[in-house]
N, C-alpha and C positions, 0 to 999 in steps of 0.2 A: 397741299390741300387741292383737291380736284375741283374743277369748275362745276357749278350747280347743274350743268347740262347732264352730267353723269348720274347724279342723284335722280333727276327727272327721268332719264332713260331707264333707270332701274324700275321706277314706278310704272312706266309704260310697258316694260317687258312683263310685269306682273299683271297687266291688263287694267291698271287703275289710272285715273286722270288726276287724282289729288297729288299735289306736289309736296308730299310729306317725306322728310328724310327717312331712309331705312334705319332699322334698328342697328345699334352699334355692332352687333354680332353678325350682321349681314355681310356677305362677301361683296367687295367693291365691284360694282357693275362694269361691264365692258361693252362698248357699243358694237364691237366686232361680233358679239353673240346675238345681237338683235336680228330678227328676221327682217326681210325687206319691208314687209307690211308695218312692223313696229317702227322701223326707222322713218318711214313715210309719215306715220302718225306723229312722231317726234318733231320733224321739221315743220309739218303743218301746224302743230300746236304752238311752237315757238314763234313762227312768223304771224300767225293769227293774233298772238298776244300784242304785237305792235299796235294793232288797231283796236284792241279791247282794253287791256291794262295800260297801254301806252297812249291811248287817245287823249287829246287835249280835253281837260276836265269840264270846261264850261259848255263846249259845243258837242263833244263826242266825235269830232272830226279827226282826220289823220294829221299828225304833225308833219310838216315838211321834212324834217330830219330829227333824229335823236342821236346825240353824242353821249357815249357812256364813259368818257374819260375826263369829264369836267370842262373840256374845251368847247363849250357851247356858246356860240356868238350871241351876245346879249340882244342884238337887234333881231334875232330869229326866234327868240322865246315867244311861245304862244302863237306862232305862225302856222297855219294849216293850209293844206293843198287840196284843191277841188278834185283833181284827177285821182290823186292818191286816196281821197275819201271814197270815191266811187269803187276803187279796188277794195278798200276796206269794208264797204258794205257787203261785197261778195264774200270776203273773208269771214265776216260774222256769220253768214249762212253756213259756211264750212264748219265754223265752230259749233253751231247748233247741231248740224248733222253728225258731227264726229263726237259729240258729247263733251266738248270742252266747256261749254256753258249750257244752261237750260234754255229752252225755247223762250221762257218768260224773261230771262236775263237778256237774251238777244233782242227781244221786242222792246224792252225798256231802254236799252242802249240806242237802238235805231229810232225810237220815238223821240228821245232827246235830240238826236242829230237832225231829224226831219223838222222838228219844231224850230231848231236853230236855222236850218237852211231856208225856211220860209221867211225869216227876218233878215237874213244876210244880204249884203249888196248884190244886186243883179243889174245887168245892163242889157236891155231888150231881152230879158229872160236868161241871159248867160251869166254864169258866175265868173269872177276873176280867177286867175291862176292861184294867187295867194290871198288869204284873209287872216285877220286877227281873230283868234278863237274867242276871246272874251267879248268882242264887240260885233263881229261879223262884217267889219269894214274892210275894204280892199287895202292890201299892201301891194305897192307897185312891184311887179316882177322885173321890170327894167324901166328906164326913165319915161317912156311913152306907153308902157304896158300897164295902165292903171284902170282898165275897164274890163269888158267881157273877153273871156278866152274861150272860143267855141270848141277848140279841141279838148281842153281839159273838161269843159262842160259835157262833151259827148261821153267821156269816160265816166263822169259822174252819172249821167243819164243811163248809161249801160247798167251800172250797178243798181240804180233805182228801179228800172224796169224789171231786172232779174228778181229783186226783193219783192216787188209788187206781185209778181207771179207766185212767189213762194207763200205769201201771206193772204192772197186775195180770197181764198176759200176757208180761212181760219175762223177763229171766234170773232166776236163783235169788235174787240179791241184791235185785232190784227186786220180785219177788213177796213176799219177806219184808217189805220196806218197805211194800208195799201192805197186807199183813195188819196191820202195826202201825197204819197209818192207819185201817183199818177198825175195829180194836179201840178206838181212841181215840173215834171217833164213836159207836160202840155203847155207850160208857160214859156218855153224856150222859143224865141222868134228866129227860127232858122233862116227864113227868107230875108230877114233884115240883113243878115251877114253875107248876102250875095252882093251887096253894094251895087245893085242894079245890073249885075253881070251874071253869066252862066258859070259861076264858080263860087265857092264859099271862101270867105276871108277869115283868117285866124282871129284877128283882134278888132275891137272897136272901143273907143274911149270917148266919154262925153267931153273931155278936155282936148284930145288930140284927133278925134274923129278917126279917119282911116289912114293916118300918117304912118302907122306901122307897115301898111301896104304889103300884106303877106297873103296872097291868094294861095290856097292849099291845093297843090297838084301832086299826083302820085308818081312813084310809089314810096310811101313811108308808113308811119304808124297810124295814119288818120283815116283809114277806110271806114271805121265805125262811125265817124262823124257824118259821112255821106249816107250811110245806111240809116242812121237815126233821123237825119233830116228828111229823107224820103219817107220814113215811117210815120212822121208826125201827123196826127189827126187835126192839128190846129194851124201849123205853119209849114206845110209840106213843100219841098223843092220839086221842081219838074225833073224828069229823067235827063233832060239836056244838061242840067247843072253837073250831074255825075259824069256823063259821057264827054262833054266838052271841057269841063273844068278838071275834075279829078283824073279822068282817063286821057286828057290832053288830045281829044279827038282821035283816039286810038294810038297815039304815040307812047302810051304807057307800056305797050307790048315790047318786049325785048327782041333782039335779033334772034331769028329762028335758029341760027347756028350757035348761039351761046352755049358754051360748056365750061364748067370749072370742076375739075376732078371727076369728070364724067357725068356731071349733074347740070341740068338746064334750069335756069331761072326764067319763067315765062314773062315776068314783069321787070321793067327797067327801073331798078332802084335808084332813087335820086342820089347822085354823087358817088354811087357805089355799084356801077353796072356789072362789074365782073364777078365780084365775090358776094355781093349783097351787103346791105347796111347792117348796123348793130342789131343784135337778135331781138331786142324789144319790139322791132317792127313785126315780128311774128307772134308777139304776145299780147300787146295792149288791145288791139282791135278784136282779138280772138279769145278774150276771157269769157265773153258771152256768145259772140258770133261763132257758130260751130263750123269749122272748116272741113269737117270730114267728108261731106258730100257737096261742098259749096263750089259752084262754078258760074262763070259768066263768059261773055265773049272774049275776055282777056286772059283768063287763067282758070286752071283747076287749083283751088287754093290749098287743098291738102297736099298735093304734089309739090306745089310751090313752096309752102312753108317747110315741109320735110326737107326739101333740097336746100333751102336757105340755111337751116340748122346744120345739116350734114356737111355743107361746104365749110361752115365755120369750124365744125369738129375736125374735118379732114385737114383744114389749114393748121389748126393747133397741133395735130398729130405730126404733120410734116414739118411744122415749125421752121419756115424758111429764114426767119430772123435769128434763130438760135437762142430763144429765151429760155432760161433755166426753169425747169419745172413743167413746161408744156408737155402734153402727151395724151394718150387715150384716157388716162385717169384724171387729168387736170386740164380743162378746156372751157371755153365760153367767153366770147367777146361781146360786150354791149356797153352802152353809156352808163357811167357810174362815177363815183369818186376815183381819183387817180393820184399819182405821186405828187403832181403839181396842180391840184385843183380837179375840177370836173372835166371829163373827156368822153368823147363819143367813140369808144373803142370798137374797132372792126378790123378785119383782115387787111394786111399790107400797110396802107398809108396811115392808119391810126392804131396800129398795133404797138402798144407801148410796154408790153411785157406784163400787163395787168389783167388778171382774171377776175371776173365779176360773177359770184355764185348764182345770181338770179338768171344768168344767161342759160346755163345748163339745167338748173332746177326747174325753171319755168318752161323748159322744152320737153318735159317728161312725155307729153302726148305724142311728140314727133320722134323722139329718140329715147325710148324707155331704157334700153340696155346701156347706152352711153351715159345717160343722165344718172342712172343708178350707180354706175361705176364712179362717176364724179362724186355723188353723194357719199358713198362709202369712203372715198379718199378724203373728203372734206371732214367727215365726222370720225376719222381715226383719232385715237386718244392722243397721239403725239401732235395733233394739230388743234388741240382744244383752245388755243389762243385765238383761233379764227371764228369761234362760236361764242355768242353771248346770250343774254336773256331772250332776245327776240330773233334768235336763229343766226345764220351766217352773217358776219359783218359784210359790209357792202362790197369790198374789193380787197385784193391782196396781190403782191408781186413777190414770188419766191426769189427771183434773181436779184431784186433790190432789197430783199429782207424787209419789205414794207407792208404794213397793214395799219389801219386805224379802227378803233372800236366805234365805228360810225354806221348809222343806218339812214336810208332814204325811203320814204313811203312808196314812191313809184317803183322801187326795186323790190322791196319786201312783199308788196301786195300781190303781184302775179304768182309768187311761189305757191302759197296754199291753194290759190284758185286753180292754177293750171295743173297742179298735182291732183286736185280733186277731179278735174275734168278727165285726167288720165285714169283715175281709179273708178269713177262712177259716171262721168258725164253730167254731173248735177247742174252746174252753172250753164252749160251749153243747152241742156234740155229745158231749163227754165226760161232762158232768154228767147230761145227759138220758138217757145210755145206762145209768145205774145202775138196776138192777132195783127197788130199794126206793124210789127217787125216782118212778119210774113208778107203783108201787103206791100211794105216798102221794098223788100227784096224782089217781089214779083214785078213791081213797077220798074225797077232798074234792070230787069232781065236776068236775074240770078235763078239758078236751080239749086235746090238744097235737099 
């Protein structure tokens, strides 16, 4: 019996979105016969479903993880993630635009979510990393991380601003929803998280105050946090917070002589100067923030992101550690599940022989040919065990004959969003159309 993915693919190939099984007389579908366009529809549909059909039922928020094998830790049941929920908001917009759900269904889903977010725990306007979906109460991410998480909050704010732009000129119900989203974002006290300094801190807790002591300095996945903080009409940071904190008074710039496989990284990646960090660093901040023309005194962000992804690709093709399966058709290192728990996969020092599908699939805007090659490899019929109801499972290792039917919100979310940015630029255009985003970028010295 073939996986349901093939039945769904047959429906997509015929141009329908209804997941109805084909007639018994129909020829068994083959994904190899699908056009590139239909295959992109398929993976977007499946990953979108994580945030719609798989949403936590009380809140409508994104589950931190979904395990499809029954091995679901009891203490994680009902736990949702704020950052993944922000990604999910953008995935819902993709679902509306692609016809996976009606506009009315999307509005109803987001209305439930926004009503819940208004009542959920917040700490000086910032949501925690994890919350219980049934109650909206914080669940500690680590022993002292039981308060506001400004990075995850910025991912959520990115999604809310994008959706606000999408609905703000709609009917009366949609305009009211857009206003609620706007009010939620304007309630984030970005300046509180400076802790009196010219830098933003990741965490604050009413119980432990600043004991986590994590000033966020670049370069990693957190650029969007500084952009959102500068853009705030209610609690805006000064430019010095970006240039002295995030940019380390200019030390964020990489050595001008840096080369890896003939490609230069303009920015000094934290702990990964030579090859660059895990690929989600070129995804999370750029779900809404359009890198195509984005520049500041430190980098051309399109060139930087393209080079980051292509270095990762070249590394997997050259495969210096000799991992089975690596090559032009099977590549992509980023943080994900791994053979022995969660790991921050990246070239060389944390290359564990594990491929994370979100790495290549969320890189479609940067490497369309290489990402399509990986997508076709992954969706080949002989690898149907790597695909489930919500798209590709989180990670796999060919050399270790390892995979788990597990999903993580922060890995599934960028896939439909970045593929849509590759196909239409939808989320980039919406986010960049926000007046306060433009003002914030201007304040920090960006051109776009």
